[in-house]
C-alpha positions in Angstrom: 0.5 2.4 36.4 1.7 0.0 33.7 1.9 1.7 30.3 3.6 -1.0 28.3 0.6 -1.7 26.0 0.3 2.0 24.9 3.7 2.0 23.2 2.7 -0.9 21.0 -0.5 0.8 19.8 1.2 4.0 19.0 4.1 2.1 17.3 1.6 0.2 15.2 -0.3 3.4 14.2 3.0 5.1 13.2 3.9 2.0 11.1 0.5 2.0 9.4 0.9 5.7 8.5 4.4 5.2 7.1 3.3 2.2 5.1 0.3 4.1 3.6 2.3 7.2 2.9 5.0 5.2 1.1 2.6 2.9 -0.6 0.2 5.5 -1.9 2.7 8.3 -2.5 5.7 6.4 -4.0 4.9 2.8 -4.9 1.6 3.2 -6.8 2.7 6.2 -8.9 6.0 4.4 -9.9 4.1 1.2 -10.8 1.6 3.2 -12.8 4.3 5.2 -14.7 6.2 2.0 -15.5 3.1 0.4 -16.8 2.2 3.4 -18.9 5.7 3.7 -20.4 5.9 0.0 -21.4 4.9 -1.2 -24.8 2.7 -4.0 -23.5 -0.6 -4.5 -25.2 -3.6 -6.8 -25.1 -4.6 -8.9 -22.2 -1.3 -8.4 -20.4 -1.8 -4.6 -20.4 -5.3 -5.1 -19.0 -4.0 -7.3 -16.2 -1.1 -5.0 -15.4 -3.6 -2.0 -15.4 -5.1 -3.5 -12.3 -1.9 -3.8 -10.4 -2.0 -0.3 -8.8 -5.6 -1.0 -7.6 -4.5 -4.3 -6.1 -1.7 -2.6 -4.4 -4.0 -0.1 -2.9 -6.4 -2.8 -1.7 -3.5 -4.7 -0.1 -2.4 -1.6 1.8 -6.0 -1.0 2.9 -6.4 -4.6 4.2 -3.0 -4.5 5.9 -3.8 -1.3 7.7 -7.2 -2.6 8.8 -5.6 -5.8 10.0 -3.0 -3.8 12.1 -5.7 -1.6 13.5 -7.9 -4.6 14.5 
């Protein structure tokens, strides 16, 4: 029986899990802390406030694309 295709699926699943764990556990909190510690105000602060949300959405879309 040929099992070459199964390695690709499990490898992709592991890659998705690593990307999500690193993105959610490391990247988003660091970006949020950096934004909170900066002295940026006004419209720039509003736009930067959405950056962690955008990162989360990008991770979600990337994971969904790899699963599909």
